[in-house]
N, CA and C of each residue as an Amber inpcrd file, in Angstrom:
protein
   612
  -9.8330000   9.3440000   9.5850000 -10.5470000   9.6260000  10.8340000
 -10.0260000   8.6970000  11.9260000 -10.0250000   9.1940000  13.1560000
  -9.5870000   8.3730000  14.2790000 -10.2860000   8.8360000  15.5540000
 -10.3580000   7.9400000  16.5080000 -11.0010000   8.2740000  17.7680000
 -11.3360000   7.0240000  18.5610000 -11.9800000   7.2390000  19.7080000
 -12.3160000   6.1340000  20.6100000 -13.6750000   5.5500000  20.2410000
 -13.7080000   4.2320000  20.1380000 -14.9440000   3.4740000  20.0180000
 -14.8560000   2.3140000  21.0060000 -16.0070000   1.9240000  21.5180000
 -16.0370000   0.7590000  22.4040000 -16.2610000  -0.4950000  21.5660000
 -15.4400000  -1.4900000  21.8250000 -15.5190000  -2.7440000  21.0750000
 -15.9330000  -3.8750000  22.0130000 -16.9140000  -4.6580000  21.5570000
 -17.3460000  -5.7980000  22.3580000 -16.2870000  -6.8910000  22.2790000
 -15.8210000  -7.3490000  23.4210000 -14.7860000  -8.3830000  23.4510000
 -15.3910000  -9.7580000  23.7340000 -15.9860000  -9.9100000  24.9040000
 -16.6480000 -11.1680000  25.2690000 -17.5530000 -10.9070000  26.4690000
 -18.2970000 -11.9270000  26.8820000 -19.2400000 -11.7480000  27.9930000
 -18.5420000 -11.5610000  29.3350000 -17.2960000 -11.9250000  29.4080000
 -16.5610000 -11.7780000  30.6630000 -16.1110000 -10.3360000  30.8890000
 -15.5680000  -9.7260000  29.8480000 -15.0380000  -8.3550000  29.9830000
 -15.9360000  -7.3010000  29.3440000 -16.8720000  -7.7080000  28.5000000
 -17.8330000  -6.7710000  27.9250000 -17.2240000  -5.7730000  26.9470000
 -17.7010000  -4.5120000  27.0340000 -17.2370000  -3.4550000  26.1390000
 -15.9140000  -2.8680000  26.6410000 -14.9770000  -2.7340000  25.7140000
 -13.6740000  -2.1660000  26.0520000 -13.3570000  -1.0060000  25.1000000
 -12.8600000   0.1270000  25.6500000 -12.4920000   1.2470000  24.7690000
 -11.2590000   0.8950000  23.9390000 -11.3320000   1.2300000  22.6690000
 -10.2120000   0.9960000  21.7650000 -10.0170000   2.2480000  20.9050000
  -8.7960000   2.4690000  20.5060000  -8.4930000   3.6010000  19.6360000
  -8.5460000   3.1110000  18.1850000  -9.4950000   3.6580000  17.4140000
  -9.6930000   3.2420000  16.0250000  -9.1260000   4.2840000  15.0660000
  -8.5110000   3.7980000  14.0000000  -7.9470000   4.6670000  12.9630000
  -8.4260000   4.1690000  11.6050000  -9.0840000   5.0550000  10.8470000
  -9.5130000   4.7400000   9.4830000  -8.5920000   5.4640000   8.5140000
  -7.8460000   4.6950000   7.7450000  -6.8750000   5.2990000   6.8350000
  -6.7860000   4.4790000   5.5530000  -7.0070000   5.1490000   4.4350000
  -6.8500000   4.5220000   3.1190000  -7.6670000   3.2340000   2.9860000
  -8.8990000   3.2790000   3.4790000  -9.7930000   2.1360000   3.3240000
  -9.5890000   1.0170000   4.3190000  -8.7210000   1.2080000   5.3020000
  -8.4500000   0.1720000   6.3010000  -8.7390000   0.7190000   7.6980000
  -9.5670000   0.0050000   8.4440000  -9.8890000   0.3840000   9.8170000
  -9.0540000  -0.4810000  10.7660000  -8.2020000   0.1680000  11.5380000
  -7.3410000  -0.5360000  12.4950000  -7.6880000  -0.0860000  13.9060000
  -7.4410000  -0.9570000  14.8790000  -7.7060000  -0.5580000  16.2650000
  -6.5490000  -0.9570000  17.1800000  -6.4190000  -0.1680000  18.2530000
  -5.3170000  -0.3070000  19.2150000  -5.8850000  -0.2300000  20.6280000
  -5.0980000  -0.6490000  21.5890000  -5.5460000  -0.5540000  22.9850000
  -5.7960000   0.8980000  23.3800000  -4.9320000   1.7950000  22.9090000
  -5.0770000   3.2190000  23.2020000  -4.3210000   4.0200000  22.1420000
  -4.5000000   5.3270000  22.1740000  -3.8020000   6.1860000  21.2240000
  -2.2920000   6.0830000  21.3960000  -1.8520000   5.8950000  22.6120000
  -0.4150000   5.7930000  22.8860000   0.1990000   4.5080000  22.3310000
  -0.6430000   3.5230000  22.0360000  -0.1450000   2.2340000  21.5560000
  -0.1020000   2.1320000  20.0310000  -0.4140000   3.2280000  19.3450000
  -0.4210000   3.1950000  17.8800000   0.9460000   2.7950000  17.3330000
   1.9950000   3.2890000  17.9700000   3.3520000   2.9910000  17.5090000
   3.7290000   1.5220000  17.7000000   2.9680000   0.7970000  18.5100000
   3.2740000  -0.6100000  18.7800000   2.6530000  -1.5610000  17.7590000
   1.8100000  -1.0200000  16.9080000   1.1420000  -1.8730000  15.9260000
  -0.2880000  -2.1750000  16.3430000  -1.1470000  -2.3860000  15.3680000
  -2.5680000  -2.5850000  15.6440000  -2.8450000  -3.9730000  16.2140000
  -3.9400000  -4.0620000  16.9670000  -4.3990000  -5.3540000  17.4730000
  -5.1880000  -6.1000000  16.4100000  -5.6700000  -5.3490000  15.4390000
  -6.4290000  -5.9410000  14.3440000  -6.7990000  -4.8840000  13.3290000
  -7.1720000  -5.3060000  12.1450000  -7.5710000  -4.3590000  11.1030000
  -8.5260000  -5.0510000  10.1470000  -9.2790000  -4.2380000   9.4360000
 -10.2420000  -4.7690000   8.4860000 -10.2970000  -3.8590000   7.2690000
 -10.3160000  -4.4480000   6.1050000 -10.4180000  -3.6800000   4.8750000
 -11.8890000  -3.4170000   4.5830000 -12.2520000  -2.1490000   4.4360000
 -13.6480000  -1.7790000   4.2860000 -14.2820000  -2.3830000   3.0380000
 -13.4760000  -2.6770000   2.0360000 -14.0150000  -3.2140000   0.7890000
 -14.6450000  -4.5880000   0.9720000 -14.2470000  -5.3270000   2.0170000
 -14.7340000  -6.7000000   2.1790000 -15.8000000  -6.8230000   3.2640000
 -16.2220000  -5.7140000   3.8500000 -17.1770000  -5.8120000   4.9570000
 -18.4650000  -5.0380000   4.6720000 -19.4890000  -5.3700000   5.4530000
 -20.7670000  -4.6730000   5.4010000 -20.9420000  -3.8660000   6.6890000
 -21.6500000  -2.7450000   6.5720000 -21.8820000  -1.8740000   7.7290000
 -23.3530000  -1.9700000   8.1290000 -23.5880000  -2.1970000   9.4130000
 -24.9600000  -2.3510000   9.9010000 -25.1320000  -1.5630000  11.1930000
 -26.2770000  -0.8860000  11.3280000 -26.5630000  -0.1380000  12.5560000
 -27.5150000  -0.9470000  13.4320000 -27.4310000  -0.7110000  14.7220000
 -28.3020000  -1.4090000  15.6660000 -29.7050000  -0.7970000  15.6000000
 -30.7520000  -1.6220000  15.5430000 -32.1110000  -1.0780000  15.3910000
 -32.6420000  -0.3640000  16.6320000 -32.0650000  -0.6370000  17.7980000
 -32.5740000  -0.0570000  19.0350000 -31.6040000   0.9270000  19.6830000
 -30.3190000   0.6530000  19.6020000 -29.3000000   1.4840000  20.2550000
 -28.6750000   2.4300000  19.2270000 -28.8580000   3.7310000  19.4170000
 -28.3740000   4.7280000  18.4530000 -26.8680000   4.9480000  18.5170000
 -26.1920000   4.2540000  19.4230000 -24.7370000   4.4100000  19.5200000
 -23.9820000   3.2020000  18.9640000 -24.7110000   2.1250000  18.6590000
 -24.0500000   0.8890000  18.2430000 -24.0620000   0.6890000  16.7290000
 -23.0420000  -0.0230000  16.2450000 -22.9560000  -0.4030000  14.8310000
 -22.1350000  -1.6830000  14.7260000 -22.2490000  -2.3350000  13.5780000
 -21.5380000  -3.5880000  13.3520000 -20.8140000  -3.5380000  12.0110000
 -19.6580000  -4.1630000  11.9840000 -18.9540000  -4.4100000  10.7300000
 -18.9640000  -5.9150000  10.5180000 -19.4770000  -6.3420000   9.3830000
 -19.6790000  -7.7650000   9.1310000 -18.8750000  -8.2090000   7.9160000
 -18.0360000  -9.2160000   8.1250000 -17.3740000  -9.8810000   7.0070000
 -18.2140000 -11.1150000   6.7050000 -18.9680000 -11.1190000   5.5960000
 -19.8950000 -12.2220000   5.3140000 -19.2330000 -13.5910000   5.4320000
 -19.8420000 -14.4310000   6.2630000 -19.3430000 -15.7830000   6.4350000
 -18.0960000 -15.9000000   7.2760000 -17.6230000 -14.7830000   7.8330000
 -16.3630000 -14.8120000   8.5740000 -16.4960000 -14.2960000  10.0100000
 -16.8320000 -13.0030000  10.1510000 -16.7120000 -12.3850000  11.4730000
 -17.6520000 -11.1960000  11.6290000 -18.0430000 -10.9380000  12.8760000
 -18.8160000  -9.7510000  13.2390000 -17.9920000  -8.9130000  14.2190000
 -17.9620000  -7.6090000  13.9780000 -17.3130000  -6.6850000  14.9110000
 -18.3970000  -5.7660000  15.4840000 -18.5920000  -5.8360000  16.7890000
 -19.5980000  -5.0120000  17.4510000 -18.9020000  -3.8130000  18.0860000
 -19.3740000  -2.6250000  17.7070000 -18.7470000  -1.4010000  18.2090000
 -19.8120000  -0.4260000  18.6870000 -19.3860000   0.4640000  19.5860000
 -20.3110000   1.4380000  20.1590000 -19.5980000   2.7700000  20.3310000
 -20.2560000   3.8420000  19.8960000 -19.6940000   5.1860000  20.0470000
 -20.1390000   5.7870000  21.3800000 -19.5250000   6.9050000  21.7300000
 -19.8650000   7.5360000  23.0140000 -21.2550000   8.1590000  22.9780000
 -21.7280000   8.5260000  21.7790000 -23.0730000   9.0750000  21.6300000
 -23.5370000   8.8910000  20.1790000 -24.7890000   9.2410000  19.9120000
 -25.3660000   9.0410000  18.5800000 -24.6660000   9.8860000  17.5190000
 -24.3080000  11.1130000  17.8800000 -23.6510000  11.9970000  16.9190000
 -22.2910000  11.4420000  16.4960000 -21.5690000  10.8900000  17.4670000
 -20.2570000  10.3210000  17.1580000 -20.4050000   9.0800000  16.2770000
 -21.4260000   8.2790000  16.5320000 -21.6540000   7.1140000  15.6710000
 -21.9460000   7.5560000  14.2380000 -22.7310000   8.6240000  14.1060000
 -23.0670000   9.1160000  12.7740000 -21.8160000   9.5650000  12.0230000
 -20.8960000  10.2100000  12.7290000 -19.6470000  10.6410000  12.0990000
 -18.8650000   9.4360000  11.5780000 -18.8160000   8.3940000  12.3780000
 -18.1030000   7.1880000  11.9650000 -18.8130000   6.4880000  10.8070000
 -20.1320000   6.4610000  10.8490000 -20.8800000   5.8230000   9.7630000
 -20.6280000   6.5180000   8.4320000 -20.6060000   7.8440000   8.4620000
 -20.3370000   8.6060000   7.2390000 -18.9280000   8.3210000   6.7270000
 -17.9560000   8.3270000   7.6380000 -16.5650000   8.0900000   7.2460000
 -16.3660000   6.6750000   6.7060000 -16.9290000   5.6870000   7.3950000
 -16.7890000   4.2950000   6.9640000 -17.5020000   4.0510000   5.6360000
 -18.7120000   4.6110000   5.5130000 -19.4640000   4.4460000   4.2710000
 -18.7770000   5.0950000   3.0900000 -18.2250000   6.2880000   3.2990000
 -17.5140000   6.9810000   2.2210000 -16.2710000   6.2140000   1.7980000
 -15.5620000   5.6720000   2.7730000 -14.3570000   4.9010000   2.4740000
 -14.6900000   3.6570000   1.6650000 -15.7500000   2.9690000   2.0550000
 -16.1740000   1.7650000   1.3360000 -16.6130000   2.1070000  -0.0830000
 -17.3380000   3.2260000  -0.2450000 -17.8140000   3.6300000  -1.5700000
 -16.6490000   3.9650000  -2.4980000 -15.6400000   4.6510000  -1.9670000
 -14.4700000   5.0060000  -2.7820000 -13.7300000   3.7620000  -3.2530000
 -13.6000000   2.7720000  -2.3700000 -12.9220000   1.5310000  -2.7410000
 -13.7120000   0.7800000  -3.7920000 -15.0580000   0.7970000  -3.6560000
 -15.9070000   0.1240000  -4.6360000 -15.7960000   0.7960000  -5.9890000
 -15.8000000   2.1390000  -6.0040000 -15.6640000   2.8800000  -7.2600000
 -14.3270000   2.5950000  -7.9180000 -13.2680000   2.5260000  -7.1010000
 -11.9340000   2.2570000  -7.6430000 -11.8710000   0.8690000  -8.2600000
 -12.5000000  -0.1030000  -7.6000000 -12.5040000  -1.4700000  -8.1340000
 -13.2930000  -1.5310000  -9.4380000 -14.4580000  -0.8300000  -9.4770000
 -15.2630000  -0.8090000 -10.6930000 -14.4890000  -0.1780000 -11.8470000
 -13.7640000   0.9040000 -11.5610000 -12.9660000   1.5650000 -12.5850000
 -11.8750000   0.6420000 -13.1030000 -11.2250000  -0.0860000 -12.1850000
 -10.1610000  -1.0060000 -12.5860000 -10.7120000  -2.1250000 -13.4680000
 -11.8850000  -2.6620000 -13.0990000 -12.4990000  -3.7140000 -13.9020000
 -12.8620000  -3.1910000 -15.2890000 -13.3290000  -1.9380000 -15.3540000
 -13.6590000  -1.3410000 -16.6400000 -12.4190000  -1.1930000 -17.5060000
 -11.3090000  -0.7720000 -16.8950000 -10.0580000  -0.6280000 -17.6450000
  -9.5820000  -1.9720000 -18.1860000  -9.7190000  -3.0270000 -17.3750000
  -9.3090000  -4.3560000 -17.8230000 -10.1710000  -4.8130000 -18.9950000
 -11.4910000  -4.5720000 -18.8960000 -12.3920000  -4.9600000 -19.9820000
 -12.0700000  -4.2110000 -21.2660000 -11.7740000  -2.9050000 -21.1310000
 -11.4280000  -2.1130000 -22.3100000 -10.1290000  -2.6030000 -22.9360000
  -9.1580000  -2.9680000 -22.0840000  -7.8890000  -3.4930000 -22.5930000
  -8.1020000  -4.8070000 -23.3260000  -8.9580000  -5.6670000 -22.7660000
  -9.2400000  -6.9420000 -23.4190000  -9.9170000  -6.7450000 -24.7670000
 -10.8340000  -5.7690000 -24.8410000 -11.5030000  -5.4910000 -26.1070000
 -10.5100000  -4.9670000 -27.1430000  -9.5980000  -4.0880000 -26.6910000
  -8.5740000  -3.5790000 -27.6070000  -7.6800000  -4.7060000 -28.1000000
  -7.3890000  -5.6390000 -27.2070000  -6.5490000  -6.7810000 -27.5750000
  -7.2430000  -7.6330000 -28.6300000  -8.5430000  -7.8620000 -28.4520000
  -9.2950000  -8.6450000 -29.4320000  -9.3110000  -7.9530000 -30.7940000
  -9.4980000  -6.6280000 -30.7690000  -9.5130000  -5.8730000 -32.0240000
  -8.1760000  -5.9630000 -32.7340000  -7.0840000  -5.7970000 -31.9700000
  -5.7530000  -5.8650000 -32.5650000  -5.4440000  -7.2630000 -33.0990000
  -5.9370000  -8.2840000 -32.4310000  -5.7260000  -9.6400000 -32.9150000
  -6.4430000  -9.8570000 -34.2470000  -7.6480000  -9.2930000 -34.3600000
  -8.3810000  -9.3960000 -35.6240000  -7.6350000  -8.6720000 -36.7370000
  -7.1050000  -7.4760000 -36.4110000  -6.3330000  -6.7250000 -37.3970000
  -5.0690000  -7.4860000 -37.7920000  -4.4580000  -8.1390000 -36.8100000
  -3.2370000  -8.8970000 -37.0910000  -3.5130000 -10.0440000 -38.0550000
  -4.6320000 -10.7330000 -37.8490000  -4.9860000 -11.8200000 -38.7660000
  -5.2090000 -11.2940000 -40.1770000  -5.8360000 -10.1140000 -40.2560000
  -6.0620000  -9.5080000 -41.5640000  -4.7450000  -9.1600000 -42.2420000
  -3.8180000  -8.5700000 -41.4820000  -2.5190000  -8.2130000 -42.0530000
  -1.7260000  -9.4470000 -42.4710000  -1.8860000 -10.5220000 -41.7310000
  -1.2100000 -11.7660000 -42.1250000  -1.7360000 -12.2600000 -43.4670000
  -3.0640000 -12.1580000 -43.6230000  -3.6520000 -12.5590000 -44.9040000
  -3.1420000 -11.6770000 -46.0370000  -3.0810000 -10.3590000 -45.7710000
  -2.5840000  -9.4340000 -46.7910000  -1.1180000  -9.7040000 -47.1090000
  -0.3660000 -10.0420000 -46.0810000   1.0490000 -10.3400000 -46.2840000
   1.2250000 -11.5560000 -47.1800000   0.4260000 -12.5790000 -46.9430000
   0.5080000 -13.7760000 -47.7730000   0.1020000 -13.4770000 -49.2090000
  -0.9100000 -12.6280000 -49.3600000  -1.3160000 -12.2360000 -50.7110000
  -0.1900000 -11.4940000 -51.4210000   0.4890000 -10.6250000 -50.6720000
   1.5890000  -9.8750000 -51.2630000   2.7320000 -10.8110000 -51.6650000
   3.0080000 -11.7880000 -50.8290000   4.0520000 -12.7610000 -51.1590000
   3.6920000 -13.5310000 -52.4220000   2.4470000 -13.9390000 -52.5200000
   2.0090000 -14.6630000 -53.7130000   2.1070000 -13.7860000 -54.9560000
   1.7700000 -12.4980000 -54.7720000   1.8650000 -11.5710000 -55.9030000
   3.3040000 -11.4410000 -56.3800000   4.2280000 -11.3300000 -55.4270000
   5.6470000 -11.2290000 -55.7770000   6.1180000 -12.4960000 -56.4800000
   5.6470000 -13.6340000 -55.9850000   6.0290000 -14.8950000 -56.6240000
   5.5330000 -14.9620000 -58.0670000   4.3370000 -14.4390000 -58.2800000
   3.8040000 -14.4270000 -59.6410000   4.6220000 -13.5120000 -60.5430000
   5.0690000 -12.3820000 -59.9930000   5.9000000 -11.4730000 -60.7820000
   7.2460000 -12.1080000 -61.1140000   7.7870000 -12.8220000 -60.1460000
   9.0870000 -13.4480000 -60.3720000   9.0050000 -14.4840000 -61.4820000
   7.8890000 -15.1960000 -61.5130000   7.7010000 -16.2200000 -62.5330000
   6.8150000 -15.6910000 -63.6660000   7.0240000 -14.4310000 -64.0240000
   6.1880000 -13.8020000 -65.0460000   6.4360000 -14.4310000 -66.4200000
   5.4950000 -14.2270000 -67.2440000   5.6020000 -14.7410000 -68.6160000
   6.6490000 -13.9430000 -69.3810000   7.2840000 -14.5720000 -70.3440000
   8.3400000 -13.9050000 -71.1150000   7.8180000 -12.7030000 -71.8750000
   6.5280000 -12.7040000 -72.1890000   5.9550000 -11.5900000 -72.9430000
   5.7120000 -10.3580000 -72.0770000   5.9160000 -10.4950000 -70.7510000
   5.7030000  -9.3610000 -69.8570000   7.0390000  -8.8780000 -69.3250000
   7.1210000  -7.6050000 -69.1840000   8.3600000  -7.0340000 -68.6540000
   8.4340000  -7.2490000 -67.1510000   9.6360000  -7.3170000 -66.6160000
   9.8260000  -7.5280000 -65.1800000   9.4530000  -6.2660000 -64.4030000
   8.7580000  -6.3990000 -63.2930000   8.4150000  -5.2250000 -62.4830000
   9.6480000  -4.6990000 -61.7660000   9.5200000  -3.5060000 -61.2810000
  10.6240000  -2.9000000 -60.5560000  10.8470000  -3.6340000 -59.2380000
  12.0550000  -4.1550000 -59.0510000  12.3740000  -4.8500000 -57.8080000
  12.2600000  -3.8990000 -56.6270000  12.6430000  -2.6540000 -56.8610000
  12.5880000  -1.6550000 -55.7820000  11.1500000  -1.4030000 -55.3390000
  10.2240000  -1.3400000 -56.3030000   8.8200000  -1.1190000 -55.9680000
   8.2680000  -2.2880000 -55.1660000   8.5790000  -3.4960000 -55.6090000
   8.1180000  -4.6820000 -54.8940000   8.6940000  -4.7370000 -53.4850000
   9.9710000  -4.3960000 -53.3880000  10.6380000  -4.4300000 -52.0890000
  10.0200000  -3.4250000 -51.1290000   9.7260000  -2.2300000 -51.6280000
   9.1170000  -1.1990000 -50.7860000   7.7220000  -1.6040000 -50.3130000
   6.9600000  -2.2090000 -51.2100000   5.6130000  -2.6520000 -50.8430000
   5.6690000  -3.6990000 -49.7330000   6.5780000  -4.6240000 -49.8880000
   6.7060000  -5.6780000 -48.8940000   7.1860000  -5.1250000 -47.5470000
   8.1610000  -4.2020000 -47.5890000   8.6650000  -3.6110000 -46.3530000
   7.5720000  -2.8360000 -45.6230000   6.7740000  -2.0990000 -46.3820000
   5.7090000  -1.3070000 -45.7680000   4.7030000  -2.2090000 -45.0590000
   4.3500000  -3.3020000 -45.7060000   3.4090000  -4.2270000 -45.1010000
   4.0030000  -4.9090000 -43.8730000   5.2800000  -5.2470000 -43.9560000
   5.9520000  -5.8820000 -42.8240000   6.0350000  -4.9410000 -41.6240000
   6.3300000  -3.6670000 -41.8790000   6.4110000  -2.6880000 -40.7920000
   5.0570000  -2.5180000 -40.1080000   3.9940000  -2.4650000 -40.9110000
   2.6520000  -2.3670000 -40.3430000   2.3460000  -3.5760000 -39.4790000
   2.7380000  -4.7260000 -39.9750000   2.5360000  -5.9780000 -39.2480000
   3.2980000  -5.9740000 -37.9160000   4.5530000  -5.5510000 -37.9430000
   5.3770000  -5.5360000 -36.7380000   4.8750000  -4.5240000 -35.7170000
   4.4090000  -3.3710000 -36.1960000   3.8650000  -2.3640000 -35.2820000
   2.6480000  -2.9020000 -34.5410000   1.8050000  -3.6430000 -35.2610000
   0.6280000  -4.2140000 -34.6220000   1.0040000  -5.2880000 -33.6150000
   2.0150000  -6.0730000 -33.9440000   2.4850000  -7.0880000 -33.0010000
   2.9910000  -6.4310000 -31.7200000   3.7430000  -5.3400000 -31.8550000
   4.2750000  -4.6320000 -30.6910000   3.1540000  -4.0770000 -29.8280000
   2.1310000  -3.5140000 -30.4720000   1.0230000  -2.9390000 -29.7190000
   0.2320000  -4.0250000 -29.0030000   0.0690000  -5.1710000 -29.6570000
  -0.6420000  -6.2790000 -29.0290000   0.1230000  -6.7730000 -27.8120000
   1.4480000  -6.8810000 -27.9320000   2.2680000  -7.3020000 -26.8020000
   2.1200000  -6.3360000 -25.6320000   2.0560000  -5.0310000 -25.9350000
   1.9050000  -4.0240000 -24.8850000   0.5560000  -4.1690000 -24.1860000
  -0.5130000  -4.3450000 -24.9800000  -1.8370000  -4.5050000 -24.4040000
  -1.9200000  -5.7740000 -23.5670000  -1.3080000  -6.8320000 -24.0640000
  -1.3060000  -8.0910000 -23.3290000  -0.5520000  -7.9430000 -22.0070000
   0.5610000  -7.1950000 -22.0230000   1.3460000  -6.9620000 -20.8050000
   0.5260000  -6.1760000 -19.7870000  -0.1940000  -5.1430000 -20.2570000
  -1.0390000  -4.3540000 -19.3610000  -2.1160000  -5.2200000 -18.7240000
  -2.7300000  -6.0900000 -19.5220000  -3.7800000  -6.9550000 -18.9890000
  -3.2300000  -7.8850000 -17.9200000  -2.0480000  -8.4510000 -18.1690000
  -1.4250000  -9.3510000 -17.1990000  -1.0840000  -8.6010000 -15.9220000
  -0.5220000  -7.3730000 -16.0520000  -0.1610000  -6.5750000 -14.8820000
  -1.3790000  -6.2370000 -14.0450000  -2.4970000  -5.8720000 -14.7150000
  -3.7030000  -5.5160000 -13.9870000  -4.2540000  -6.7170000 -13.2280000
  -4.2300000  -7.8790000 -13.8710000  -4.6900000  -9.0910000 -13.1970000
  -3.7990000  -9.4080000 -11.9990000  -2.4860000  -9.1540000 -12.1610000
  -1.5420000  -9.4090000 -11.0740000  -1.8340000  -8.5030000  -9.8890000
  -2.1330000  -7.2200000 -10.1640000  -2.4520000  -6.2660000  -9.0950000
  -3.7160000  -6.6880000  -8.3700000  -4.7350000  -7.1320000  -9.1350000
  -5.9670000  -7.5790000  -8.5100000  -5.7260000  -8.7870000  -7.6140000
  -4.8610000  -9.6990000  -8.0670000  -4.5580000 -10.8920000  -7.2710000
  -3.8820000 -10.5140000  -5.9650000  -2.9550000  -9.5410000  -6.0360000
  -2.2720000  -9.0830000  -4.8240000  -3.2630000  -8.4520000  -3.8550000
  -4.1740000  -7.6130000  -4.3860000  -5.1670000  -6.9520000  -3.5380000
  -6.0580000  -7.9810000  -2.8570000  -6.4600000  -9.0290000  -3.6190000
  -7.2980000 -10.0680000  -3.0350000  -6.5570000 -10.8190000  -1.9460000
  -5.2710000 -11.0910000  -2.1780000  -4.4620000 -11.7910000  -1.1770000
  -4.3310000 -10.9650000   0.0890000  -4.1260000  -9.6530000  -0.0860000
  -3.9990000  -8.7770000   1.0790000  -5.2950000  -8.7570000   1.8780000
  -6.4400000  -8.7680000   1.1630000  -7.7220000  -8.7750000   1.8530000
  -7.8780000 -10.0450000   2.6650000  -7.4880000 -11.1710000   2.0700000
  -7.5960000 -12.4500000   2.7680000  -6.7270000 -12.4690000   4.0090000
  -5.5120000 -11.9340000   3.8980000  -4.5960000 -11.8950000   5.0390000
  -5.1760000 -11.0540000   6.1620000  -5.7410000  -9.8900000   5.8140000
  -6.2860000  -9.0140000   6.8430000  -7.5000000  -9.6400000   7.5080000
  -8.3510000 -10.3280000   6.7000000  -9.5160000 -10.9900000   7.2730000
  -9.0750000 -12.0510000   8.2660000  -8.0470000 -12.8140000   7.9170000
  -7.5240000 -13.8460000   8.8180000  -6.9670000 -13.2070000  10.0880000
  -6.2730000 -12.0840000   9.9440000  -5.7040000 -11.3920000  11.1030000
  -6.8120000 -10.9050000  12.0220000  -7.8870000 -10.3740000  11.4010000
  -9.0100000  -9.9030000  12.2040000  -9.6500000 -11.0680000  12.9580000
  -9.7410000 -12.2070000  12.3090000 -10.3790000 -13.3670000  12.9340000
  -9.6150000 -13.8040000  14.1900000  -8.3020000 -13.7350000  14.1380000
  -7.4810000 -14.1980000  15.2580000  -7.4100000 -13.1900000  16.3900000
  -7.7560000 -11.9130000  16.1050000  -7.6240000 -10.8870000  17.1490000
  -8.9530000 -10.2690000  17.5400000 -10.0650000 -10.7750000  16.9950000
 -11.3540000 -10.1110000  17.1850000 -11.8260000 -10.0970000  18.6270000
 -11.3160000 -10.9590000  19.4520000 -11.7550000 -11.0050000  20.8460000
 -10.9260000 -10.1130000  21.7540000 -10.0630000  -9.3030000  21.1960000
  -9.2040000  -8.4370000  22.0050000  -9.7670000  -7.0270000  22.0760000
């Protein structure tokens, strides 16, 4: 969504018309529609802000970054403000849902990792038992016949393959968890950068 909203600048110049563009969860503003190609004067990520309506003026609304900044805006009429409120609220809700889904995926990956680690410990124990069994066969009593070397070898190989497959899967799950955490860190950094940018340009 895009269109004209009036933005409060300061007590000297008051309300100034600005061209606002809401795209992919980010609200950016420009001096005019013709200045879009020149780059925004400021932007804010909807995921980090709160939306508040004015209790007396049906055309005014605020975007609040808790502990950081207030953006005071005014639409040309009540209907236009309502359109913006719906668009901004929907954008914020979608970002919140996406973050919740990502956190759920990370939690599920961590649980799978814990399960695989438990299985790996079990297979290690079984592997050691198998090794001990083979050692006992090798040092068998003279009154007992020697077991088939091929059978013992196959048993050991099968257990080793199972063990290696689990190690590979654990490495994959661990890699996914690290990648997801890395993506979250980047998103948080981008939010911080945009908040800082908004702080430096909020009076324009």
